[in-house]
C-alpha positions in Angstrom: -54.6 -112.8 233.7 -56.0 -113.7 229.9 -57.6 -116.8 229.0 -56.4 -118.0 225.2 -58.9 -120.8 224.1 -59.2 -122.4 220.7 -62.0 -120.3 219.8 -64.2 -117.4 220.8 -68.0 -117.9 221.6 -69.9 -121.3 222.5 -71.5 -123.9 220.3 -74.8 -121.6 220.0 -73.1 -119.1 218.3 -72.6 -121.3 215.3 -75.2 -121.2 212.9 -75.5 -124.9 211.8 -77.2 -127.2 213.8 -75.4 -129.8 215.0 -77.7 -132.4 214.0 -77.5 -131.4 210.2 -74.0 -131.1 210.2 -73.9 -134.8 211.4 -76.4 -136.0 209.0 -74.9 -133.9 206.4 -71.3 -135.4 206.9 -72.5 -138.8 207.2 -74.3 -138.6 203.8 -71.5 -137.3 202.1 -69.1 -139.9 203.3 -71.4 -142.4 202.6 -72.6 -141.1 198.8 -68.6 -140.2 198.2 -67.7 -143.9 199.2 -70.7 -145.2 196.7 -69.1 -142.9 193.9 -65.6 -144.3 194.5 -66.7 -147.8 194.3 -68.4 -147.3 191.0 -66.5 -144.6 189.3 -62.6 -145.5 190.8 -62.6 -149.4 189.8 -58.8 -149.2 189.2 -55.7 -147.1 191.3 -55.4 -143.6 189.9 -52.8 -141.6 192.1 -49.4 -141.6 191.2 -47.1 -140.1 193.5 -44.7 -139.6 190.8 -47.0 -137.7 188.4 -45.3 -135.2 186.2 -47.4 -132.3 187.6 -47.3 -128.8 186.4 -43.6 -127.4 186.6 -43.2 -123.8 188.4 -40.7 -121.3 187.1 -37.5 -122.4 187.0 -36.8 -118.9 189.1 -39.0 -120.9 192.2 -36.8 -123.3 192.4 -33.7 -121.5 192.1 -35.0 -119.0 194.4 -36.2 -121.6 197.5 -32.7 -124.0 196.3 -30.5 -121.0 197.0 -27.5 -121.7 199.3 -27.6 -118.1 200.2 -31.2 -118.3 200.8 -31.3 -121.5 202.9 -28.5 -120.0 205.1 -30.0 -116.8 205.3 -33.3 -118.6 206.6 -31.0 -120.8 209.1 -29.7 -117.8 211.1 -32.7 -115.9 211.0 -34.6 -119.3 212.4 -31.3 -119.4 214.8 -31.9 -116.0 216.1 -35.7 -116.5 216.6 -35.5 -119.7 218.7 -32.5 -117.9 220.9 -34.8 -114.7 221.1 -37.9 -116.9 222.2 -35.9 -118.5 224.9 -34.3 -115.8 226.2 -37.8 -113.8 226.4 -39.1 -117.4 228.6 -36.7 -117.1 230.8 -36.0 -113.5 231.7 -39.3 -112.2 230.2 -42.6 -111.7 232.7 -43.6 -114.7 234.1 -46.9 -113.5 233.5 -47.8 -115.8 230.7 -50.8 -112.6 230.0 -47.8 -110.6 229.2 -45.1 -113.1 227.9 -45.1 -114.1 224.4 -43.5 -117.3 224.4 -46.9 -119.8 224.7 -48.4 -118.0 222.1 -45.1 -118.6 219.8 -45.4 -122.1 221.0 -48.8 -123.3 221.1 -49.8 -120.8 217.9 -47.6 -120.0 215.7 -45.0 -123.5 215.9 -47.6 -126.1 216.7 -50.3 -124.7 214.5 -49.0 -122.1 212.0 -45.8 -124.1 210.6 -49.0 -126.9 209.8 -50.9 -124.8 208.2 -48.3 -123.2 206.3 -46.9 -127.0 205.2 -50.4 -127.6 204.0 -49.6 -124.9 201.8 -46.1 -124.8 200.6 -44.9 -128.4 201.5 -42.3 -129.5 204.5 -41.3 -126.0 205.6 -40.2 -127.0 209.0 -37.3 -128.9 207.2 -36.5 -125.4 205.7 -37.4 -123.5 209.2 -35.7 -125.9 211.9 -33.3 -124.4 214.2 -32.4 -127.9 215.0 -31.1 -128.8 211.5 -29.2 -125.2 210.9 -27.7 -125.8 214.9 -26.4 -129.3 213.8 -25.2 -127.7 210.5 -23.6 -125.2 212.3 -21.7 -127.8 214.9 -20.8 -130.2 211.9 -18.8 -127.5 210.4 -17.3 -125.9 213.2 -16.7 -129.4 214.9 -15.7 -130.8 211.2 -18.1 -133.7 212.3 -20.1 -135.9 209.4 -23.3 -134.3 208.8 -24.6 -138.2 208.2 -24.4 -138.9 212.0 -22.1 -141.0 214.1 -24.4 -144.1 213.7 -27.4 -145.4 211.8 -30.8 -144.4 212.8 -32.7 -147.9 213.5 -35.3 -148.9 211.5 -37.2 -150.7 214.1 -37.6 -147.3 216.0 -39.5 -146.2 213.1 -41.7 -142.7 214.1 -41.7 -143.9 217.9 -39.3 -141.1 218.9 -41.5 -138.6 217.3 -44.7 -140.2 218.7 -43.0 -139.5 222.0 -42.2 -136.0 221.4 -45.7 -135.2 219.9 -47.3 -136.9 222.7 -45.0 -134.6 225.4 -46.5 -131.4 223.4 -50.4 -132.5 223.8 -49.8 -133.7 227.5 -48.2 -130.2 228.2 -51.2 -128.4 227.0 -54.2 -130.8 227.9 -52.9 -132.6 231.0 -50.5 -130.6 232.8 -51.7 -128.1 235.5 -50.4 -125.1 234.3 -50.4 -125.4 230.5 -49.7 -121.6 230.0 -46.7 -121.5 232.1 -44.1 -120.0 230.4 -41.5 -121.5 232.5 -43.2 -124.9 231.5 -43.7 -124.0 227.9 -39.7 -122.9 228.2 -38.7 -126.0 229.4 -40.5 -128.1 226.5 -39.1 -125.9 223.8 -35.6 -126.2 225.3 -35.6 -129.9 225.6 -36.9 -129.8 222.5 -33.6 -128.2 221.0 -31.3 -130.5 222.9 -33.2 -133.5 222.2 -33.1 -133.4 218.6 -30.0 -131.6 218.4 -28.1 -134.4 220.1 -30.2 -136.6 217.7 -29.2 -135.2 214.5 -25.4 -135.4 215.6 -25.6 -139.2 216.6 -28.0 -140.4 213.8 -27.9 -137.4 211.1 -31.0 -136.4 208.9 -32.5 -139.6 209.5 -33.2 -138.4 213.4 -35.4 -135.5 211.9 -37.0 -137.3 209.1 -38.1 -139.8 211.6 -37.9 -138.7 215.0 -38.0 -134.7 215.2 -41.9 -134.8 216.1 -42.5 -131.3 214.8 -40.6 -131.8 211.0 -42.5 -135.1 211.3 -46.2 -133.5 211.6 -44.8 -130.9 209.2 -43.8 -133.4 206.6 -47.1 -135.3 207.4 -49.2 -132.5 206.2 -46.7 -131.3 203.6 -47.9 -134.6 201.9 -51.2 -132.5 201.1 -49.7 -129.6 199.6 -49.9 -128.9 195.8 -46.4 -128.6 195.9 -43.9 -131.3 195.0 -40.8 -132.4 193.6 -39.8 -134.5 190.5 -36.9 -137.2 190.9 -35.0 -134.4 189.7 -35.6 -132.1 192.4 -37.8 -129.5 189.9 -40.7 -127.9 191.8 -44.0 -128.8 190.6 -47.4 -128.3 191.2 -49.8 -131.9 191.5 -52.4 -132.8 192.8 -52.4 -133.1 196.4 -53.5 -136.7 197.0 -51.0 -137.7 194.2 -48.3 -136.4 196.8 -49.7 -138.1 199.6 -49.8 -141.3 197.6 -45.8 -140.9 198.4 -46.0 -141.0 201.7 -43.3 -143.4 203.2 -44.7 -146.4 205.2 -43.0 -146.6 208.8 -43.3 -148.2 211.6 -45.3 -145.9 213.9 -47.2 -143.7 211.0 -50.5 -145.2 212.8 -49.4 -143.9 216.2 -48.1 -140.5 215.0 -51.9 -139.9 213.3 -53.7 -141.2 216.3 -51.8 -139.1 218.6 -52.5 -136.4 216.5 -56.3 -137.2 216.0 -57.0 -138.3 219.4 -55.2 -135.3 221.0 -57.6 -133.1 219.3 -60.7 -134.9 220.0 -59.9 -134.9 223.5 -59.0 -131.4 223.3 -62.8 -130.6 222.8 -64.0 -133.0 225.1 -62.2 -131.3 228.2 -64.9 -128.7 227.7 -67.9 -130.5 228.6 -69.6 -129.9 231.9 -69.7 -133.1 232.8 -65.6 -133.5 232.4 -65.1 -130.4 234.1 -66.9 -131.1 236.9 -65.3 -134.7 237.4 -61.8 -132.6 237.3 -63.7 -129.9 240.0 -64.3 -132.6 242.5 -61.0 -134.3 241.9 -58.9 -131.6 242.8 -61.5 -130.4 245.6 -58.6 -130.8 248.0 -56.6 -128.4 246.4 -54.0 -130.9 244.9 -53.5 -131.2 241.3 -52.0 -134.7 241.1 -55.2 -136.5 240.7 -56.7 -134.3 237.4 -53.8 -134.5 236.1 -53.7 -138.4 236.2 -56.9 -138.0 235.4 -56.5 -136.2 232.1 -53.2 -138.1 231.3 -55.5 -141.2 231.3 -58.4 -139.6 229.1 -55.9 -138.2 226.8 -54.2 -141.6 226.1 -57.5 -143.3 226.3 -58.8 -141.2 223.2 -55.5 -141.5 221.4 -55.6 -145.4 222.1 -59.1 -145.6 220.7 -58.4 -143.9 217.6 -55.4 -145.7 216.7 -56.7 -149.1 217.6 -60.4 -148.5 215.9 -58.1 -147.7 212.5 -56.3 -150.5 213.1 -58.8 -153.1 213.5 -60.6 -151.4 210.8 -57.7 -151.6 207.9 -57.2 -155.0 209.2 -60.4 -156.7 208.8 -60.5 -157.8 204.9 -60.5 -161.0 203.8 -58.6 -162.8 200.9 -55.0 -162.0 202.6 -53.1 -164.3 204.8 -52.5 -163.0 208.3 -49.1 -161.2 207.8 -50.3 -159.1 205.1 -53.3 -158.0 207.2 -50.9 -156.9 209.8 -49.1 -154.8 207.3 -52.4 -152.7 206.2 -52.7 -150.0 208.6 -49.5 -149.1 208.4 -49.7 -149.0 205.1 -53.4 -147.2 205.1 -52.1 -145.1 208.0 -51.3 -142.0 205.0 -55.5 -141.9 204.8 -55.9 -140.1 208.0 -53.6 -137.3 207.2 -56.6 -135.3 205.4 -58.6 -135.8 208.6 -55.6 -134.5 210.6 -55.3 -131.6 208.6 -59.5 -131.0 208.3 -59.4 -130.9 212.0 -56.6 -129.0 212.5 -58.3 -125.8 210.3 -61.5 -126.6 212.0 -60.5 -126.5 215.4 -57.4 -124.2 215.7 -58.2 -121.8 212.8 -60.0 -118.7 215.1 -57.5 -119.3 217.7 -54.7 -118.8 214.7 -56.1 -115.8 213.3 -57.4 -113.8 216.0 -55.0 -115.4 219.0 -52.0 -115.1 216.8 -52.7 -111.4 216.6 -52.7 -111.2 220.5 -49.4 -112.9 220.7 -48.2 -110.3 218.4 -48.9 -107.8 220.2 -47.4 -109.3 223.4 -44.1 -108.2 221.4 -44.4 -104.6 222.1 -42.8 -105.4 225.8 -41.7 -108.9 225.3 -39.2 -108.4 228.4 -41.7 -106.7 230.6 -39.5 -103.0 230.4 -41.8 -100.8 229.6 -41.2 -100.5 225.9 -43.9 -100.0 223.1 -41.7 -101.6 219.8 -43.1 -100.8 216.6 -46.3 -99.1 218.6 -47.9 -102.6 218.5 -49.2 -101.7 222.1 -51.2 -99.3 220.6 -52.7 -101.6 218.2 -56.0 -104.0 219.0 -56.8 -107.5 217.9 -59.1 -107.5 214.8 -61.7 -110.5 215.5 -62.2 -111.5 211.6 -63.7 -114.7 211.9 -65.9 -114.7 215.1 -67.6 -111.9 214.2 -68.8 -113.8 211.0 -70.2 -116.9 212.4 -71.6 -118.1 209.4 -68.6 -118.0 207.5 -66.7 -119.6 210.8 -69.3 -122.6 211.0 -69.0 -123.3 207.4 -65.5 -123.5 207.1 -65.5 -125.8 210.5 -68.0 -128.4 208.8 -66.6 -128.1 205.6 -62.9 -128.7 206.5 -64.0 -131.6 208.3 -66.0 -133.5 205.8 -63.6 -132.5 202.7 -60.7 -134.0 205.4 -63.0 -137.2 205.6 -63.6 -137.6 202.2 -60.1 -137.2 201.1 -59.6 -139.8 203.6 -61.8 -142.0 202.2 -60.6 -141.5 198.6 -56.7 -142.3 200.0 -57.9 -145.0 201.3 -59.8 -146.5 198.4 -57.1 -146.2 196.1 -54.4 -147.8 198.2 -56.8 -150.7 198.9 -57.6 -151.2 194.9 -53.5 -151.7 195.0 -53.3 -153.9 198.0 -56.7 -156.2 198.3 -57.5 -158.9 196.1 -60.2 -158.1 193.4 -62.9 -159.9 195.3 -62.4 -158.0 198.3 -61.8 -154.3 197.4 -65.2 -153.3 198.1 -65.7 -155.8 201.3 -62.6 -155.0 202.5 -63.0 -151.1 202.9 -66.4 -151.6 204.4 -65.1 -151.2 208.2 -62.8 -148.8 207.4 -65.4 -146.8 205.9 -68.0 -147.6 209.6 -64.9 -146.3 211.3 -64.2 -143.1 209.3 -68.3 -142.4 209.7 -67.8 -142.7 213.1 -64.8 -140.3 213.5 -66.5 -137.7 211.6 -69.7 -138.1 213.7 -67.7 -138.3 216.8 -65.3 -135.0 215.4 -68.2 -132.8 214.6 -70.2 -133.3 217.7 -67.2 -132.5 219.7 -66.4 -129.7 217.6 -69.6 -128.0 217.4 -71.1 -129.1 220.7 -68.0 -127.3 222.9 -66.1 -125.7 219.7 -63.2 -123.9 222.4 -61.1 -126.9 222.7 -58.8 -126.9 225.2 -57.6 -123.4 227.2 -54.5 -122.4 228.4 -53.2 -119.3 230.7 -51.4 -116.9 228.7 
């Protein structure tokens, strides 16, 4: 059985001393905040800025009905094939590509693509394609049977995201072909039913993968004008247009907290505690400990952010209570930074290993496309200087962009007398996130592991 980890090599393989990275990150954040306070005194981010128009042919191709139908057909065919491989392929996760497809390409690859090109899951989603096909065949309204309850916000997506990170980080056998296939089938069924009942609003607010993709897509340089025309604009301008929704803080906290816990699980003290708990051969107590630890990290991240966002004067209590949701988008660059830092090697190198497993996806002795004759090219792990630099820069740049986004929003929301002091608590929390994130990342850069 091959162990598929989020990184190659240990912390000692990285050329950047941890203390240097932590001090440098703290100085970078503090200096950037000082510059913002002195030089950025009026709101500047405009989600509706005209940007630079892309050639009309690009929009014509992207929005072409023929292209979208073709993508939908391919998307459904791929997901059907993946489920079939999960059901009828080898049960040994070292020979079956399904865990790699879900953990690497779906959870990481789609999100990195969203950072580059916008919310691509809206286009690629097999759930949306299945829903459109069902509505066409049964002549049902695509807008759904009932209105999506506003009070639900993004909480169904939070539950979906938590189910995924729990499978990866708390379930006793996260690389189990059966477990991963079950999660994928459950995702397809639940969200298809949700779309039939509530229409596209379900996909936009409750589908965990679409919510995650759309969140990171706000950091892409690709956007649209009110006319629908594709443009390029500053990513922070796109980010400023993130809708304020109930559960937005919980979405970001789930993504950040789970990534932090993923790294924490590699600490010898935690591993030793789990080993002692499972000494009698039972997985119940280790699973419980991992579940509690995962929830703890998520609650700490969410609680710290909510407390810091509300720690300002000059506003009535009701207005302060709304600040966490209005500032939640400022966590998106941090989520993106950790995504790149934590999973880049995983995506590039373990992604290749997953592709090679498609040489014989059903265990019949095939060698499709001669993939079995190829080897993984360890592009990043053999260049530790570049890898270490990318990891630190991704985290630090993500935090600096997060501070900038929060600062601009605070200029719009806080009274003039409290625009600086009202951000201090948030600044301290972000410095804390930076220290903790880099410590976990560089001290034990593997992240969690699962067999495949």
